[in-house]
N, C-alpha and C positions, 0 to 999 in steps of 0.2 A: 502372586506377584506381577505387576505389570511389565510387560517389556514393549518397547518403543518399537514397533517393527510395522513401517507403512508399505510393505511389498502389496501389490494388487492397489493400492490407492492413486489416485490418479489427481492432477491439478493443473489449472491454467494460472499463469503468472503474466500479469500485465505491469508494465511499467519498469523493466530492465532497459537501463540507458546504457551503463559500462559496468567495469569491475567493481567499482565504488557504490555502485546502487545498493539500497537497502533491501530492495526486492532480489537483487543477486544473493545477498547474504542469507536471505530468506530460502531462495531456490536452491542453494547449496546444502541447505540442513535437512531440506525436504528430499533432496536425491540421497544425501548419505542415509537417510532413514530409509530409503527404501522406494521411495513414490516414485511414478512416472508423470513427467512434467511437459506441458507444451507452454510456448511462449509467443507474445505479439511484439511486433514494432510499429512505429508510427510512420517513420520516413526511410529511405533509402541510408542516409548518413547514419542513423542510429541501427539500422540492420547490420552495418558492416562492424558496429562495435559489438553488436550481440552473439554474432554467429561464431566469433573464434571463442567467446565463453562458453557456449554449448557444445563447442568440440572437447572441453575440459571435462564435461560429465558424459560423453559418449554420444553426443547428440541428442537433439529433440526437435519436434515438430516447430515449426517458427511461421508466423501468419501475419501479414500486413493488417492493422487494425486503427481505423479511426474512430475514436469512442463518440464522436457526434455525428456518427452514421448510422442509423438504427439498423439497417438493412447488413451493413457490414458487420456488426457486432453480432447479431444472430447466426450468421452465416460462420463466423469464426468460431463462435461456440459450438455449433453444431459439428464443424469440421475437427474440433479438437477433441469434443466426446467420441467421435467416430475413430478419430487416430489413437484414441487412448483406451480402447476398449469397450466403448459403449456407453461412459458415463463421467461425470466430473464427482471428485469428493471434495476438492479445496479451489477456493478462489483467492488469489492475492494482488489485491488492488493498490498498486503505487503509481499513480497518475494524478499530477497537479501541473497547473498551468494559469498564468496571468501574464497579460502584455507586460512588457519591460517596462513601459513609460507609467505603468499603474502601481510600480514599485519605487519609482525613483521620486516622486513628487509627495504632496501632502493626501490623506487619506480624505479629506474633504473636496479635493479634485477629481476623485475617482469617477472616470466616465461613465454612463450608462451601459455601454457596449463592454468596458472593460470589466465591468462588474458581471455583466451577464456571461462574457466568456468566463472568467474565474470561477464563477459557482457552476457552470454547465460541464466544463472539463474535470474540475477537482471535486465535486460534490456529484451532481447528478449523475455523471458517469458511473460512479459505486451504484445507484439505485438501478440504472439502466443494464449495466453488466450483472449485478445479482436475479435481475430477471430472467435474462437469459442464461445464468446458470442454472437458477431454480429448474429450467425445462429438461436439463440434463442429470438432474441428481438421481441416484438411487433410493431403493426403499429404506436404506440404512441413513439416510440423511447426509448432511455436509457440514462444511465450516467455510466462512467468509472471513477474510482480514483486510483491512486496510489501514494506512500510515497517516497520521494525524500529527499535530504540533501544538506547542502550549499556547501559540498565539491565538488559536481556539479560546484561549479563557483570559488572557491577558494582552496588555499593548506590548508589541514587538515593534521597535523603531524600522521604518520602510517595509514592514510585512504587508501593512496596509492592508487591501482587500483580500489576501490569500488568507488572513485571520477571519475574514468572514465565510469565505470558503470552507475553511476547517472547520468553523463552529458548526455550519451546515451538513458537513459531512458527519460528524460526532452525532449530530440529531438523526441523521440517517441511520445510523448503526443502532441506535435504541429503537428506532421505530422497525426497522426490517427484524432486528431481533425479535420485537414482540410479535410481529406477523408470522414469523417463519418458525419460532419456536415448536409449534405443533406439529410441524414438518419434520422436526428433529435435525434442523439446520441451525446452526450457531452462528452469531454475528459479532464480531469484535473488531477493536482496534488497538494499535501501537501508537502512544505519542513518544516518538522519538526525540532525544537530545539533538542539538545539532551535530551534523558529520558533513563533511566536506564532499557533498554530492553534486552532479551535475546543475540539479536545480537550485540547490542552496550558494552554489557561488554565482548566482544572479541577484543576490539581495545585498544591497549596497550595506557595507560594514559587518559583513559577515564574519571576517577575521575577528573583530571587535566581540561579537557575539561568542564565537568558541572562548575567547579569554575571559569573558564574563562568567560563563557556565563554569570553566575552570576553577576561578576564584571562589565562586559563591555555593556550588554544589557541594554537598556534604561529602562527597568522595574526593573531592577536590581534583579532578580531572573530568575530559570529556568522555563521552562513550564511544565505541567500537562498533562498527557493522554487525560484528559475528555477534554481538550481545543482542542485536535485535532479532538476529537469526535465531537464535536459542528461545527469545522468548516467543516469537512467532511460532517455532514449531510447537512449543508446549500448548498456546493458544488453538492451533489449528488441531492438533493430535486427541487423542482421547485421553490425554493428560490432563486436558482442560476440558473434560466432559461435562462438568456442571458449570461452565461459565458462558454466559452470551450477555450482550448490550453492554460489555465493559471496555473502557479505555485505560489500558494498561500503561503507565508512564514508565519508560525505559530511558533514563535522564541522570543518572548518578544521584537522583533524590533531588536535583534543582527546583523541582516543582513546588516541594513543602517549603521551600524558603522565601520569606516575605522581602524579596529583593526585585 
């Protein structure tokens, strides 16, 4: 019989912004299962939101990290591995950004710089942080997880260049899974339905998107952050030991509908 016990396991969580963050829902479940965790933040404003959350789990290492700064990324992963016992078993990547003006207009008008920023922060950062993670994985391997969205596959109004970024991110999941499998490192993604997170509220008409999902999803409701946390725990832990390169939809079935 398999028992979910992550005592002695450690992980780095990127992208917690506040208590509604999907990354925080994932972190809570990893912590409840016994994993030791470290976290990053990008700005002092976000640090003020994250620190009280870490107090709820008894405290955890917290580092400033700009994923566009290669030297800083390497330094943070080295510090996290040292602080968590010498190695990393899990990486949770929940980072996405595009300039707001790229989400307000037409995709046709996407600027070169806006496209570069969205792909760099939202997709390349997963590749770059994966490289730093691999440098600190133990002999038993590890597991990486990122968060994506259905706009990688379909047109979602006003999601614009972020859809391109999510498509690139999902390709990175498959490519990394292929390359890292022999090293016992699994790489997966969760395609979550809309949740009222800090980043989601930056999308014009987000309330309408929530309503559309409730109306059309087979389960006739929106997801809860806790449901993403449980799915992540499954994929990151040995419960998902035979799964890599997967994009798991947690969206009450919306993705199967022709709407």
